[in-house]
N, C-alpha and C positions, 0 to 999 in steps of 0.2 A: 504494500500500500504506500509506503514512504517513497518507493521508487517512482511511482506515478504522481504523487503529490508535489514533490520538489520540482520536477521539470515543469509541471503545470503552473506552479506558483511563479517560477522564473519567467515563463512566457507571459503570464499575466502582468507581472511587474514590469517587464520590458515594454509591453504594450502601453501601460500607464505612463511610463517615463517618456516614451517617444511621443505620446499624445500631448505632452506639455511643452515640447520643443517647438520653436517656430518652424513652420514648414512652408516652403514655396512650391509653386506649381511644378518646378523641376525637381522637387524633392530635397532641396537644400536652400539655405538662406543665401540669397544673391545680393551683393552690395550694389548700390546705385551706380558705381563706376562701371560695372559690366553692362548695365542697361544703357548708360550714357554713351559708351563706346559704340554700341549697336545703333543708337539713335543718331549719333554723329555721322556714322557711315550712311545711314538712310537719308538724312538731311542733305549730305553732300551729293548723293546720287540724284536726289530730287532737284537740287540746284543745277546740276549738269544736264538735266532733262532726260535722265535715264529712268527706266521702270523699276519698281520695287524688286529687290533681289530675293530669290527663294520664296516668293509669295505668289500663290495662284488660287483662282477660284475653282469651283467644281468642274469647270470646262477646260481647265488648264491655262486660262488667260490670267495675266497679271492684273491685280486690282488697280484702281486709280490711287493716287497718293492720298486723297481724302479718305477712301475706304481703308487703306493700309494704316494710316495714323489713327483713325477712329477705332480700329480693331486692336490696337496695342497701346501700351503706355498709360493705362488707367483711364482711357476715354470710353471704354465699353460700359454696358449697363450693370455690371456687377458692383456691389457695394465697394466704394473706394477705401483704400487704406491710406495711412500717412505717406507711405512710400509711393503709392500710385499717384497720389495728388502731387507730390514733389516732381515726379517724373513727367506727369502731364504738363505741369507748368514749364518744365525744362523744354519739352517738345514745342510748346506754343511760343515761348519767348525766343527760342533760337530760330524757329522758322520765321517769326515776325522780323527778327533782326536781319535776316537775309532777304526780306521782301517777298517771301513766298506767300501764296494765297491763304486766307483764313480757312480753318477746318470747319466743317459743318457741325461737329460735336465739340468745338473748342469754346467752352464756357469756363473761364477761369474766375 
């Protein structure tokens, strides 16, 4: 009986501990700097007139930049977090600074 109880208790404890840790969509906590590097590359591509990189709709077509930016960076319909609000502001302010068009979901 003890042989079954201890492993079960260990698994339950591990589950409780992992539930308390901050979890990101990618399964780890991602610093703003990683997102900012991704956003800077996207903003630079948009400024050069290129299409979004590695993003496609269900028909294999690249989305418009408005659809792309409104789909990432805290501009979607999910409840925002502090980090997503910061990153959304980053996208909006840096796009504005380069004179790029306003986003349809850009309400700061």
